[in-house]
PDB file of N, CA, C and O in Angstrom:
ATOM      1  N   ALA A   1      -0.869  17.768   3.084  1.00  0.00           N
ATOM      2  CA  ALA A   1       0.446  17.355   2.543  1.00  0.00           C
ATOM      3  C   ALA A   1       0.594  18.007   1.322  1.00  0.00           C
ATOM      4  O   ALA A   1      -0.493  18.280   0.813  1.00  0.00           O
ATOM      5  N   GLU A   2       1.743  18.410   0.562  1.00  0.00           N
ATOM      6  CA  GLU A   2       1.969  18.970  -0.568  1.00  0.00           C
ATOM      7  C   GLU A   2       2.106  17.765  -1.755  1.00  0.00           C
ATOM      8  O   GLU A   2       2.915  16.855  -1.580  1.00  0.00           O
ATOM      9  N   ARG A   3       1.379  17.810  -2.807  1.00  0.00           N
ATOM     10  CA  ARG A   3       1.589  16.898  -3.945  1.00  0.00           C
ATOM     11  C   ARG A   3       1.692  17.624  -5.298  1.00  0.00           C
ATOM     12  O   ARG A   3       1.292  18.746  -5.608  1.00  0.00           O
ATOM     13  N   PHE A   4       2.255  16.802  -5.933  1.00  0.00           N
ATOM     14  CA  PHE A   4       2.946  17.640  -7.341  1.00  0.00           C
ATOM     15  C   PHE A   4       2.615  16.818  -8.463  1.00  0.00           C
ATOM     16  O   PHE A   4       2.765  15.602  -8.344  1.00  0.00           O
ATOM     17  N   VAL A   5       2.180  17.306  -9.553  1.00  0.00           N
ATOM     18  CA  VAL A   5       1.509  16.569 -10.701  1.00  0.00           C
ATOM     19  C   VAL A   5       3.086  16.366 -11.457  1.00  0.00           C
ATOM     20  O   VAL A   5       3.889  17.246 -11.764  1.00  0.00           O
ATOM     21  N   ARG A   6       3.186  14.992 -11.614  1.00  0.00           N
ATOM     22  CA  ARG A   6       4.723  14.473 -12.261  1.00  0.00           C
ATOM     23  C   ARG A   6       4.249  14.197 -13.855  1.00  0.00           C
ATOM     24  O   ARG A   6       5.130  14.150 -14.713  1.00  0.00           O
ATOM     25  N   GLY A   7       3.224  14.065 -14.128  1.00  0.00           N
ATOM     26  CA  GLY A   7       2.899  13.968 -15.363  1.00  0.00           C
ATOM     27  C   GLY A   7       1.600  14.085 -16.160  1.00  0.00           C
ATOM     28  O   GLY A   7       0.544  13.896 -15.555  1.00  0.00           O
ATOM     29  N   LEU A   8       1.584  14.342 -17.302  1.00  0.00           N
ATOM     30  CA  LEU A   8      -0.147  14.325 -17.699  1.00  0.00           C
ATOM     31  C   LEU A   8       0.095  14.137 -19.149  1.00  0.00           C
ATOM     32  O   LEU A   8       1.003  14.656 -19.798  1.00  0.00           O
ATOM     33  N   ALA A   9      -0.869  13.293 -19.599  1.00  0.00           N
ATOM     34  CA  ALA A   9      -0.668  12.719 -20.991  1.00  0.00           C
ATOM     35  C   ALA A   9      -2.317  12.558 -21.697  1.00  0.00           C
ATOM     36  O   ALA A   9      -3.302  12.216 -21.043  1.00  0.00           O
ATOM     37  N   TYR A  10      -2.317  12.875 -23.081  1.00  0.00           N
ATOM     38  CA  TYR A  10      -3.329  12.492 -23.484  1.00  0.00           C
ATOM     39  C   TYR A  10      -3.238  11.347 -24.294  1.00  0.00           C
ATOM     40  O   TYR A  10      -2.160  11.210 -24.872  1.00  0.00           O
ATOM     41  N   SER A  11      -4.252  10.339 -24.515  1.00  0.00           N
ATOM     42  CA  SER A  11      -4.224   9.156 -25.437  1.00  0.00           C
ATOM     43  C   SER A  11      -4.375   9.623 -26.709  1.00  0.00           C
ATOM     44  O   SER A  11      -4.915  10.679 -27.036  1.00  0.00           O
ATOM     45  N   PRO A  12      -3.724   8.541 -27.636  1.00  0.00           N
ATOM     46  CA  PRO A  12      -3.682   8.851 -28.904  1.00  0.00           C
ATOM     47  C   PRO A  12      -4.721   9.163 -29.680  1.00  0.00           C
ATOM     48  O   PRO A  12      -4.567   9.754 -30.748  1.00  0.00           O
ATOM     49  N   LYS A  13      -5.937   8.781 -29.199  1.00  0.00           N
ATOM     50  CA  LYS A  13      -7.391   9.070 -29.879  1.00  0.00           C
ATOM     51  C   LYS A  13      -7.885  10.638 -29.437  1.00  0.00           C
ATOM     52  O   LYS A  13      -8.620  11.329 -30.143  1.00  0.00           O
ATOM     53  N   GLY A  14      -7.286  11.087 -28.018  1.00  0.00           N
ATOM     54  CA  GLY A  14      -7.585  12.187 -27.301  1.00  0.00           C
ATOM     55  C   GLY A  14      -8.665  12.487 -26.624  1.00  0.00           C
ATOM     56  O   GLY A  14      -9.032  13.601 -26.252  1.00  0.00           O
ATOM     57  N   ASP A  15      -9.445  10.904 -26.389  1.00  0.00           N
ATOM     58  CA  ASP A  15     -10.408  10.859 -25.537  1.00  0.00           C
ATOM     59  C   ASP A  15     -10.371  10.483 -24.248  1.00  0.00           C
ATOM     60  O   ASP A  15     -11.377  10.218 -23.591  1.00  0.00           O
ATOM     61  N   GLN A  16      -8.902  10.434 -23.716  1.00  0.00           N
ATOM     62  CA  GLN A  16      -8.707  10.127 -22.464  1.00  0.00           C
ATOM     63  C   GLN A  16      -7.443  11.089 -21.866  1.00  0.00           C
ATOM     64  O   GLN A  16      -6.835  11.829 -22.639  1.00  0.00           O
ATOM     65  N   ILE A  17      -7.097  11.018 -20.419  1.00  0.00           N
ATOM     66  CA  ILE A  17      -6.033  11.851 -20.016  1.00  0.00           C
ATOM     67  C   ILE A  17      -5.657  10.942 -18.916  1.00  0.00           C
ATOM     68  O   ILE A  17      -6.552  10.389 -18.277  1.00  0.00           O
ATOM     69  N   VAL A  18      -4.333  10.723 -18.619  1.00  0.00           N
ATOM     70  CA  VAL A  18      -3.755  10.148 -17.451  1.00  0.00           C
ATOM     71  C   VAL A  18      -3.122  10.993 -16.999  1.00  0.00           C
ATOM     72  O   VAL A  18      -2.431  11.669 -17.761  1.00  0.00           O
ATOM     73  N   THR A  19      -3.133  11.298 -15.396  1.00  0.00           N
ATOM     74  CA  THR A  19      -2.129  11.973 -14.480  1.00  0.00           C
ATOM     75  C   THR A  19      -1.577  11.085 -13.637  1.00  0.00           C
ATOM     76  O   THR A  19      -2.081  10.021 -13.280  1.00  0.00           O
ATOM     77  N   GLY A  20      -0.370  11.601 -13.273  1.00  0.00           N
ATOM     78  CA  GLY A  20       0.265  10.939 -11.966  1.00  0.00           C
ATOM     79  C   GLY A  20       1.008  12.203 -10.960  1.00  0.00           C
ATOM     80  O   GLY A  20       1.669  13.163 -11.355  1.00  0.00           O
ATOM     81  N   SER A  21       0.740  11.925  -9.909  1.00  0.00           N
ATOM     82  CA  SER A  21       1.359  12.707  -8.947  1.00  0.00           C
ATOM     83  C   SER A  21       1.976  12.250  -7.895  1.00  0.00           C
ATOM     84  O   SER A  21       1.747  11.055  -7.708  1.00  0.00           O
ATOM     85  N   SER A  22       2.805  12.833  -6.987  1.00  0.00           N
ATOM     86  CA  SER A  22       3.618  12.291  -5.740  1.00  0.00           C
ATOM     87  C   SER A  22       2.291  12.094  -4.565  1.00  0.00           C
ATOM     88  O   SER A  22       1.330  12.805  -4.273  1.00  0.00           O
ATOM     89  N   GLY A  23       2.761  10.826  -4.107  1.00  0.00           N
ATOM     90  CA  GLY A  23       1.645  10.580  -3.046  1.00  0.00           C
ATOM     91  C   GLY A  23       0.136  10.347  -3.337  1.00  0.00           C
ATOM     92  O   GLY A  23      -0.729  10.376  -2.461  1.00  0.00           O
ATOM     93  N   SER A  24      -0.070  10.138  -4.524  1.00  0.00           N
ATOM     94  CA  SER A  24      -1.615   9.971  -4.800  1.00  0.00           C
ATOM     95  C   SER A  24      -1.501   8.901  -6.151  1.00  0.00           C
ATOM     96  O   SER A  24      -0.584   8.567  -6.901  1.00  0.00           O
ATOM     97  N   VAL A  25      -2.876   8.580  -6.034  1.00  0.00           N
ATOM     98  CA  VAL A  25      -2.823   7.244  -7.395  1.00  0.00           C
ATOM     99  C   VAL A  25      -2.779   7.931  -8.726  1.00  0.00           C
ATOM    100  O   VAL A  25      -3.112   9.109  -8.849  1.00  0.00           O
ATOM    101  N   THR A  26      -2.381   7.217  -9.684  1.00  0.00           N
ATOM    102  CA  THR A  26      -2.407   7.553 -10.970  1.00  0.00           C
ATOM    103  C   THR A  26      -3.620   7.458 -11.443  1.00  0.00           C
ATOM    104  O   THR A  26      -4.295   6.442 -11.279  1.00  0.00           O
ATOM    105  N   ARG A  27      -4.019   8.455 -12.054  1.00  0.00           N
ATOM    106  CA  ARG A  27      -5.762   8.703 -12.449  1.00  0.00           C
ATOM    107  C   ARG A  27      -6.177   8.765 -14.018  1.00  0.00           C
ATOM    108  O   ARG A  27      -5.678   9.601 -14.770  1.00  0.00           O
ATOM    109  N   LEU A  28      -6.954   7.988 -14.365  1.00  0.00           N
ATOM    110  CA  LEU A  28      -7.411   8.037 -15.783  1.00  0.00           C
ATOM    111  C   LEU A  28      -8.887   9.036 -15.887  1.00  0.00           C
ATOM    112  O   LEU A  28      -9.710   9.098 -14.974  1.00  0.00           O
ATOM    113  N   TRP A  29      -8.982   9.646 -16.970  1.00  0.00           N
ATOM    114  CA  TRP A  29      -9.815  10.739 -16.825  1.00  0.00           C
ATOM    115  C   TRP A  29     -10.606  10.760 -18.366  1.00  0.00           C
ATOM    116  O   TRP A  29      -9.984  10.465 -19.386  1.00  0.00           O
ATOM    117  N   ASP A  30     -11.896  11.105 -18.385  1.00  0.00           N
ATOM    118  CA  ASP A  30     -12.649  10.999 -19.620  1.00  0.00           C
ATOM    119  C   ASP A  30     -12.128  12.826 -20.213  1.00  0.00           C
ATOM    120  O   ASP A  30     -12.464  13.823 -19.573  1.00  0.00           O
ATOM    121  N   ALA A  31     -11.534  12.871 -21.131  1.00  0.00           N
ATOM    122  CA  ALA A  31     -11.116  14.042 -21.692  1.00  0.00           C
ATOM    123  C   ALA A  31     -12.659  14.907 -22.302  1.00  0.00           C
ATOM    124  O   ALA A  31     -12.705  16.136 -22.363  1.00  0.00           O
ATOM    125  N   ASN A  32     -13.455  14.297 -22.579  1.00  0.00           N
ATOM    126  CA  ASN A  32     -14.618  15.158 -22.953  1.00  0.00           C
ATOM    127  C   ASN A  32     -15.437  15.945 -21.738  1.00  0.00           C
ATOM    128  O   ASN A  32     -15.824  17.111 -21.655  1.00  0.00           O
ATOM    129  N   THR A  33     -15.546  14.704 -20.745  1.00  0.00           N
ATOM    130  CA  THR A  33     -16.365  15.153 -19.746  1.00  0.00           C
ATOM    131  C   THR A  33     -15.555  15.978 -18.451  1.00  0.00           C
ATOM    132  O   THR A  33     -16.092  16.831 -17.744  1.00  0.00           O
ATOM    133  N   GLY A  34     -14.371  15.582 -18.349  1.00  0.00           N
ATOM    134  CA  GLY A  34     -13.404  15.899 -17.339  1.00  0.00           C
ATOM    135  C   GLY A  34     -13.707  14.619 -15.915  1.00  0.00           C
ATOM    136  O   GLY A  34     -13.128  14.669 -14.830  1.00  0.00           O
ATOM    137  N   LEU A  35     -14.448  13.861 -16.204  1.00  0.00           N
ATOM    138  CA  LEU A  35     -14.747  12.904 -14.996  1.00  0.00           C
ATOM    139  C   LEU A  35     -13.850  11.864 -15.089  1.00  0.00           C
ATOM    140  O   LEU A  35     -13.295  11.599 -16.156  1.00  0.00           O
ATOM    141  N   GLY A  36     -13.621  11.141 -13.888  1.00  0.00           N
ATOM    142  CA  GLY A  36     -12.611  10.292 -13.728  1.00  0.00           C
ATOM    143  C   GLY A  36     -12.937   8.963 -14.165  1.00  0.00           C
ATOM    144  O   GLY A  36     -13.991   8.555 -13.679  1.00  0.00           O
ATOM    145  N   ILE A  37     -12.312   8.114 -14.985  1.00  0.00           N
ATOM    146  CA  ILE A  37     -13.006   6.709 -15.099  1.00  0.00           C
ATOM    147  C   ILE A  37     -11.871   5.705 -14.108  1.00  0.00           C
ATOM    148  O   ILE A  37     -10.651   5.663 -13.947  1.00  0.00           O
ATOM    149  N   PRO A  38     -12.870   5.090 -13.672  1.00  0.00           N
ATOM    150  CA  PRO A  38     -12.663   3.980 -12.545  1.00  0.00           C
ATOM    151  C   PRO A  38     -11.450   3.310 -13.052  1.00  0.00           C
ATOM    152  O   PRO A  38     -11.481   2.837 -14.187  1.00  0.00           O
ATOM    153  N   SER A  39     -10.067   3.193 -12.114  1.00  0.00           N
ATOM    154  CA  SER A  39      -9.213   2.355 -12.563  1.00  0.00           C
ATOM    155  C   SER A  39      -8.556   2.146 -11.298  1.00  0.00           C
ATOM    156  O   SER A  39      -8.753   2.917 -10.358  1.00  0.00           O
ATOM    157  N   ALA A  40      -7.678   1.012 -11.202  1.00  0.00           N
ATOM    158  CA  ALA A  40      -6.682   0.543 -10.251  1.00  0.00           C
ATOM    159  C   ALA A  40      -5.072   0.711 -10.523  1.00  0.00           C
ATOM    160  O   ALA A  40      -4.218  -0.175 -10.489  1.00  0.00           O
ATOM    161  N   LEU A  41      -4.913   2.076 -10.795  1.00  0.00           N
ATOM    162  CA  LEU A  41      -3.362   2.027 -11.288  1.00  0.00           C
ATOM    163  C   LEU A  41      -2.442   2.415 -10.412  1.00  0.00           C
ATOM    164  O   LEU A  41      -2.881   3.147  -9.525  1.00  0.00           O
ATOM    165  N   PRO A  42      -1.198   2.140 -10.366  1.00  0.00           N
ATOM    166  CA  PRO A  42      -0.401   2.325  -9.150  1.00  0.00           C
ATOM    167  C   PRO A  42      -0.184   3.552  -8.709  1.00  0.00           C
ATOM    168  O   PRO A  42      -0.450   4.552  -9.376  1.00  0.00           O
ATOM    169  N   THR A  43       0.238   3.570  -7.730  1.00  0.00           N
ATOM    170  CA  THR A  43       0.510   5.193  -7.025  1.00  0.00           C
ATOM    171  C   THR A  43       1.568   5.543  -7.686  1.00  0.00           C
ATOM    172  O   THR A  43       2.152   4.826  -8.498  1.00  0.00           O
ATOM    173  N   ASP A  44       1.945   6.939  -7.296  1.00  0.00           N
ATOM    174  CA  ASP A  44       3.175   7.593  -7.488  1.00  0.00           C
ATOM    175  C   ASP A  44       3.773   7.514  -9.185  1.00  0.00           C
ATOM    176  O   ASP A  44       4.986   7.630  -9.360  1.00  0.00           O
ATOM    177  N   LEU A  45       2.966   7.338 -10.228  1.00  0.00           N
ATOM    178  CA  LEU A  45       3.921   7.063 -11.332  1.00  0.00           C
ATOM    179  C   LEU A  45       3.591   8.616 -12.191  1.00  0.00           C
ATOM    180  O   LEU A  45       2.628   9.379 -12.122  1.00  0.00           O
ATOM    181  N   CYS A  46       4.909   8.662 -13.032  1.00  0.00           N
ATOM    182  CA  CYS A  46       4.686   9.689 -14.153  1.00  0.00           C
ATOM    183  C   CYS A  46       4.155   9.110 -15.556  1.00  0.00           C
ATOM    184  O   CYS A  46       5.048   8.684 -16.288  1.00  0.00           O
ATOM    185  N   PRO A  47       3.170   9.049 -15.922  1.00  0.00           N
ATOM    186  CA  PRO A  47       2.730   8.023 -16.967  1.00  0.00           C
ATOM    187  C   PRO A  47       2.473   8.708 -18.339  1.00  0.00           C
ATOM    188  O   PRO A  47       2.402   9.909 -18.601  1.00  0.00           O
ATOM    189  N   THR A  48       2.376   7.828 -18.987  1.00  0.00           N
ATOM    190  CA  THR A  48       2.223   8.407 -20.387  1.00  0.00           C
ATOM    191  C   THR A  48       1.415   7.207 -21.725  1.00  0.00           C
ATOM    192  O   THR A  48       2.020   6.160 -21.956  1.00  0.00           O
ATOM    193  N   PHE A  49       0.745   7.354 -22.109  1.00  0.00           N
ATOM    194  CA  PHE A  49       0.059   6.268 -22.917  1.00  0.00           C
ATOM    195  C   PHE A  49       1.066   5.757 -24.022  1.00  0.00           C
ATOM    196  O   PHE A  49       1.913   6.474 -24.554  1.00  0.00           O
ATOM    197  N   LEU A  50       0.863   4.453 -24.288  1.00  0.00           N
ATOM    198  CA  LEU A  50       1.576   3.752 -25.196  1.00  0.00           C
ATOM    199  C   LEU A  50       0.766   4.151 -26.478  1.00  0.00           C
ATOM    200  O   LEU A  50      -0.304   4.759 -26.475  1.00  0.00           O
ATOM    201  N   PRO A  51       1.540   3.650 -27.704  1.00  0.00           N
ATOM    202  CA  PRO A  51       0.719   3.899 -29.060  1.00  0.00           C
ATOM    203  C   PRO A  51      -0.373   3.619 -29.137  1.00  0.00           C
ATOM    204  O   PRO A  51      -1.110   4.534 -29.506  1.00  0.00           O
ATOM    205  N   THR A  52      -0.899   2.523 -28.896  1.00  0.00           N
ATOM    206  CA  THR A  52      -2.117   1.934 -28.694  1.00  0.00           C
ATOM    207  C   THR A  52      -3.375   2.660 -27.973  1.00  0.00           C
ATOM    208  O   THR A  52      -4.549   2.641 -28.345  1.00  0.00           O
ATOM    209  N   GLY A  53      -2.898   3.212 -27.004  1.00  0.00           N
ATOM    210  CA  GLY A  53      -3.849   3.930 -26.106  1.00  0.00           C
ATOM    211  C   GLY A  53      -4.581   2.803 -25.120  1.00  0.00           C
ATOM    212  O   GLY A  53      -5.137   3.093 -24.060  1.00  0.00           O
ATOM    213  N   ASP A  54      -4.492   1.686 -25.582  1.00  0.00           N
ATOM    214  CA  ASP A  54      -4.832   0.543 -24.379  1.00  0.00           C
ATOM    215  C   ASP A  54      -3.669   0.227 -23.279  1.00  0.00           C
ATOM    216  O   ASP A  54      -3.631  -0.900 -22.784  1.00  0.00           O
ATOM    217  N   ASP A  55      -2.895   1.039 -22.967  1.00  0.00           N
ATOM    218  CA  ASP A  55      -2.324   0.713 -21.688  1.00  0.00           C
ATOM    219  C   ASP A  55      -1.199   2.025 -21.480  1.00  0.00           C
ATOM    220  O   ASP A  55      -1.095   2.817 -22.416  1.00  0.00           O
ATOM    221  N   ILE A  56      -0.430   2.216 -20.332  1.00  0.00           N
ATOM    222  CA  ILE A  56       0.221   3.179 -19.984  1.00  0.00           C
ATOM    223  C   ILE A  56       1.781   2.638 -19.442  1.00  0.00           C
ATOM    224  O   ILE A  56       1.895   1.535 -18.907  1.00  0.00           O
ATOM    225  N   VAL A  57       2.776   3.414 -19.618  1.00  0.00           N
ATOM    226  CA  VAL A  57       3.774   3.370 -19.187  1.00  0.00           C
ATOM    227  C   VAL A  57       4.414   4.584 -18.124  1.00  0.00           C
ATOM    228  O   VAL A  57       4.349   5.778 -18.415  1.00  0.00           O
ATOM    229  N   GLY A  58       4.957   4.145 -17.020  1.00  0.00           N
ATOM    230  CA  GLY A  58       5.341   5.285 -16.442  1.00  0.00           C
ATOM    231  C   GLY A  58       6.451   5.163 -15.453  1.00  0.00           C
ATOM    232  O   GLY A  58       6.779   3.992 -15.261  1.00  0.00           O
ATOM    233  N   TRP A  59       7.098   6.025 -14.796  1.00  0.00           N
ATOM    234  CA  TRP A  59       8.172   5.668 -13.955  1.00  0.00           C
ATOM    235  C   TRP A  59       7.579   5.908 -12.556  1.00  0.00           C
ATOM    236  O   TRP A  59       6.663   6.708 -12.365  1.00  0.00           O
ATOM    237  N   ASP A  60       8.064   5.282 -11.735  1.00  0.00           N
ATOM    238  CA  ASP A  60       7.611   5.549 -10.476  1.00  0.00           C
ATOM    239  C   ASP A  60       8.972   5.975  -9.584  1.00  0.00           C
ATOM    240  O   ASP A  60       9.924   5.291  -9.208  1.00  0.00           O
ATOM    241  N   TYR A  61       8.633   7.496  -9.396  1.00  0.00           N
ATOM    242  CA  TYR A  61       9.768   8.069  -8.935  1.00  0.00           C
ATOM    243  C   TYR A  61      10.329   7.452  -7.409  1.00  0.00           C
ATOM    244  O   TYR A  61      11.548   7.275  -7.387  1.00  0.00           O
ATOM    245  N   GLU A  62       9.783   7.197  -6.470  1.00  0.00           N
ATOM    246  CA  GLU A  62      10.033   6.761  -5.477  1.00  0.00           C
ATOM    247  C   GLU A  62      10.754   5.511  -5.426  1.00  0.00           C
ATOM    248  O   GLU A  62      11.550   5.321  -4.507  1.00  0.00           O
ATOM    249  N   ARG A  63      10.565   4.664  -6.293  1.00  0.00           N
ATOM    250  CA  ARG A  63      10.947   3.121  -6.458  1.00  0.00           C
ATOM    251  C   ARG A  63      12.019   3.147  -7.328  1.00  0.00           C
ATOM    252  O   ARG A  63      12.961   2.393  -7.089  1.00  0.00           O
ATOM    253  N   GLY A  64      12.062   4.034  -8.507  1.00  0.00           N
ATOM    254  CA  GLY A  64      12.993   4.206  -9.411  1.00  0.00           C
ATOM    255  C   GLY A  64      12.881   2.893 -10.284  1.00  0.00           C
ATOM    256  O   GLY A  64      13.838   2.264 -10.735  1.00  0.00           O
ATOM    257  N   ARG A  65      11.358   2.549 -10.463  1.00  0.00           N
ATOM    258  CA  ARG A  65      10.799   1.564 -11.538  1.00  0.00           C
ATOM    259  C   ARG A  65      10.146   2.164 -12.413  1.00  0.00           C
ATOM    260  O   ARG A  65       9.480   3.196 -12.332  1.00  0.00           O
ATOM    261  N   VAL A  66      10.374   1.413 -13.360  1.00  0.00           N
ATOM    262  CA  VAL A  66       9.355   1.415 -14.897  1.00  0.00           C
ATOM    263  C   VAL A  66       8.387   0.666 -14.734  1.00  0.00           C
ATOM    264  O   VAL A  66       8.644  -0.475 -14.349  1.00  0.00           O
ATOM    265  N   VAL A  67       7.119   1.002 -14.941  1.00  0.00           N
ATOM    266  CA  VAL A  67       5.832   0.081 -14.737  1.00  0.00           C
ATOM    267  C   VAL A  67       4.886   0.160 -16.068  1.00  0.00           C
ATOM    268  O   VAL A  67       4.672   1.291 -16.503  1.00  0.00           O
ATOM    269  N   VAL A  68       4.379  -0.808 -16.659  1.00  0.00           N
ATOM    270  CA  VAL A  68       3.639  -0.925 -17.874  1.00  0.00           C
ATOM    271  C   VAL A  68       2.124  -1.486 -17.217  1.00  0.00           C
ATOM    272  O   VAL A  68       2.103  -2.523 -16.555  1.00  0.00           O
ATOM    273  N   CYS A  69       1.096  -0.829 -17.429  1.00  0.00           N
ATOM    274  CA  CYS A  69      -0.170  -1.032 -17.122  1.00  0.00           C
ATOM    275  C   CYS A  69      -1.195  -1.260 -17.981  1.00  0.00           C
ATOM    276  O   CYS A  69      -1.268  -0.338 -18.793  1.00  0.00           O
ATOM    277  N   ASP A  70      -2.029  -2.110 -18.148  1.00  0.00           N
ATOM    278  CA  ASP A  70      -3.214  -2.635 -18.780  1.00  0.00           C
ATOM    279  C   ASP A  70      -4.353  -1.215 -18.200  1.00  0.00           C
ATOM    280  O   ASP A  70      -4.513  -0.896 -17.022  1.00  0.00           O
ATOM    281  N   LEU A  71      -5.007  -0.567 -19.391  1.00  0.00           N
ATOM    282  CA  LEU A  71      -6.118   0.049 -19.259  1.00  0.00           C
ATOM    283  C   LEU A  71      -7.549  -0.258 -19.444  1.00  0.00           C
ATOM    284  O   LEU A  71      -7.873  -0.567 -20.590  1.00  0.00           O
ATOM    285  N   PRO A  72      -8.495  -0.233 -18.514  1.00  0.00           N
ATOM    286  CA  PRO A  72      -8.629   0.855 -17.631  1.00  0.00           C
ATOM    287  C   PRO A  72      -8.172  -0.027 -15.957  1.00  0.00           C
ATOM    288  O   PRO A  72      -8.085   0.486 -14.841  1.00  0.00           O
ATOM    289  N   SER A  73      -7.962  -1.439 -16.361  1.00  0.00           N
ATOM    290  CA  SER A  73      -7.839  -2.154 -15.101  1.00  0.00           C
ATOM    291  C   SER A  73      -6.800  -1.774 -14.317  1.00  0.00           C
ATOM    292  O   SER A  73      -6.975  -1.935 -13.109  1.00  0.00           O
ATOM    293  N   GLY A  74      -5.685  -1.277 -14.699  1.00  0.00           N
ATOM    294  CA  GLY A  74      -4.451  -0.992 -14.123  1.00  0.00           C
ATOM    295  C   GLY A  74      -3.703  -1.950 -13.623  1.00  0.00           C
ATOM    296  O   GLY A  74      -2.886  -1.758 -12.723  1.00  0.00           O
ATOM    297  N   LYS A  75      -3.963  -3.243 -14.263  1.00  0.00           N
ATOM    298  CA  LYS A  75      -3.007  -4.400 -14.350  1.00  0.00           C
ATOM    299  C   LYS A  75      -1.718  -4.208 -14.541  1.00  0.00           C
ATOM    300  O   LYS A  75      -1.465  -3.583 -15.572  1.00  0.00           O
ATOM    301  N   VAL A  76      -0.868  -4.512 -13.938  1.00  0.00           N
ATOM    302  CA  VAL A  76       0.666  -4.260 -14.173  1.00  0.00           C
ATOM    303  C   VAL A  76       1.108  -5.410 -15.075  1.00  0.00           C
ATOM    304  O   VAL A  76       1.123  -6.540 -14.586  1.00  0.00           O
ATOM    305  N   ARG A  77       1.450  -5.237 -16.273  1.00  0.00           N
ATOM    306  CA  ARG A  77       1.980  -6.384 -17.150  1.00  0.00           C
ATOM    307  C   ARG A  77       3.388  -6.296 -17.164  1.00  0.00           C
ATOM    308  O   ARG A  77       3.960  -7.277 -17.641  1.00  0.00           O
ATOM    309  N   ALA A  78       4.160  -5.270 -16.718  1.00  0.00           N
ATOM    310  CA  ALA A  78       5.788  -5.544 -16.649  1.00  0.00           C
ATOM    311  C   ALA A  78       6.210  -4.568 -15.757  1.00  0.00           C
ATOM    312  O   ALA A  78       5.485  -3.574 -15.732  1.00  0.00           O
ATOM    313  N   SER A  79       7.306  -4.559 -14.914  1.00  0.00           N
ATOM    314  CA  SER A  79       7.823  -3.717 -13.921  1.00  0.00           C
ATOM    315  C   SER A  79       9.534  -4.241 -14.070  1.00  0.00           C
ATOM    316  O   SER A  79       9.926  -5.397 -14.234  1.00  0.00           O
ATOM    317  N   TRP A  80      10.200  -3.235 -13.978  1.00  0.00           N
ATOM    318  CA  TRP A  80      11.627  -3.258 -13.860  1.00  0.00           C
ATOM    319  C   TRP A  80      12.077  -2.099 -13.202  1.00  0.00           C
ATOM    320  O   TRP A  80      11.579  -0.978 -13.299  1.00  0.00           O
ATOM    321  N   ARG A  81      13.417  -2.561 -12.270  1.00  0.00           N
ATOM    322  CA  ARG A  81      14.275  -1.548 -11.650  1.00  0.00           C
ATOM    323  C   ARG A  81      15.116  -0.789 -12.973  1.00  0.00           C
ATOM    324  O   ARG A  81      15.748  -1.338 -13.875  1.00  0.00           O
ATOM    325  N   ALA A  82      14.883   0.634 -12.738  1.00  0.00           N
ATOM    326  CA  ALA A  82      15.472   1.357 -13.791  1.00  0.00           C
ATOM    327  C   ALA A  82      16.651   2.052 -13.406  1.00  0.00           C
ATOM    328  O   ALA A  82      17.569   2.397 -14.150  1.00  0.00           O
ATOM    329  N   HIS A  83      16.531   2.260 -11.955  1.00  0.00           N
ATOM    330  CA  HIS A  83      17.806   3.278 -11.358  1.00  0.00           C
ATOM    331  C   HIS A  83      18.093   2.650  -9.759  1.00  0.00           C
ATOM    332  O   HIS A  83      17.160   2.076  -9.197  1.00  0.00           O
ATOM    333  N   ALA A  84      18.937   2.738  -9.320  1.00  0.00           N
ATOM    334  CA  ALA A  84      19.545   2.489  -8.012  1.00  0.00           C
ATOM    335  C   ALA A  84      18.566   3.341  -6.740  1.00  0.00           C
ATOM    336  O   ALA A  84      18.334   2.911  -5.611  1.00  0.00           O
ATOM    337  N   GLY A  85      18.166   4.485  -7.259  1.00  0.00           N
ATOM    338  CA  GLY A  85      17.661   5.254  -6.514  1.00  0.00           C
ATOM    339  C   GLY A  85      16.482   5.999  -6.851  1.00  0.00           C
ATOM    340  O   GLY A  85      15.958   5.548  -7.870  1.00  0.00           O
ATOM    341  N   THR A  86      15.708   7.261  -6.211  1.00  0.00           N
ATOM    342  CA  THR A  86      14.965   7.879  -6.874  1.00  0.00           C
ATOM    343  C   THR A  86      15.107   8.311  -8.337  1.00  0.00           C
ATOM    344  O   THR A  86      16.222   8.642  -8.740  1.00  0.00           O
ATOM    345  N   ILE A  87      13.944   8.331  -9.238  1.00  0.00           N
ATOM    346  CA  ILE A  87      14.344   8.710 -10.722  1.00  0.00           C
ATOM    347  C   ILE A  87      13.911  10.517 -10.764  1.00  0.00           C
ATOM    348  O   ILE A  87      14.091  11.171 -11.792  1.00  0.00           O
TER     349      ILE A  87
END
């Protein structure tokens, strides 16, 4: 199945990268080693870091939602419908 990277962002400190793609888990990476950092982030996000670097915000393409998550736990702090269809 095809997958598309929808977002990639560096943390404000430059030590982490977050990626999101279609049909896949949003992933957190160590920018220095390139290794994944264990997390339970939601799927299908187009993520970016918030200014503190302690959380991310992303839009959920399929569900038309905006989601804010803590890092690295992936715990959803807030979520709201941003659009009636796909974003």
